[in-house]
C-alpha positions in Angstrom: 9.2 -5.6 -6.8 7.6 -5.3 -3.4 5.8 -8.5 -4.1 9.1 -10.3 -4.6 10.4 -8.9 -1.3 7.3 -10.1 0.6 7.6 -13.5 -1.1 11.2 -13.9 0.0 10.2 -12.8 3.5 7.5 -15.4 3.7 9.9 -18.1 2.4 12.4 -17.0 5.1 9.8 -17.2 7.8 8.7 -20.7 6.7 12.2 -21.9 6.4 13.1 -20.5 9.9 10.1 -22.3 11.4 11.1 -25.6 9.8 14.8 -25.2 11.0 16.5 -24.5 7.7 18.6 -21.6 9.0 20.9 -21.1 6.0 18.0 -20.9 3.6 16.1 -18.6 5.9 19.1 -16.3 6.2 19.6 -16.2 2.5 16.0 -15.5 1.8 15.9 -12.8 4.4 19.0 -11.1 2.9 17.4 -11.2 -0.6 14.1 -9.7 0.9 16.0 -6.9 2.5 17.9 -6.0 -0.7 14.7 -6.1 -2.8 12.9 -3.9 -0.2 15.7 -1.3 -0.2 15.8 -1.3 -4.0 12.0 -0.8 -4.1 12.2 2.0 -1.5 15.0 3.8 -3.5 13.0 3.5 -6.8 9.9 4.7 -5.1 11.6 7.8 -3.7 13.2 8.6 -7.1 9.8 8.3 -8.7 8.3 10.5 -6.1 10.9 13.2 -6.4 10.7 13.1 -10.2 7.0 13.5 -10.1 7.2 16.5 -7.7 9.7 18.3 -10.0 7.9 17.5 -13.2 4.4 18.3 -12.0 1.4 17.8 -14.3 3.1 19.0 -17.5 2.8 22.1 -19.6 -0.2 24.4 -19.3 -1.8 25.7 -22.5 
C-alpha cells in the first residue's frame, strides 16, 4: 500500500511540473489517503503484535 502512495505522489509531482494542476491535485489527494490508510493499518498491526506477543509458552 505504501508503494501505491509513493506512486501517486510521483505522478502528482510529474503532473505538477508539466502544468496539469487538476491531475496533480487529484493524485496528491489519493496519495495522502493511501498514506493515512497505510499508517493506520501499520499501527493496528503493531498494537496487535504487542498484545499478542510470541504466542503460548510450553
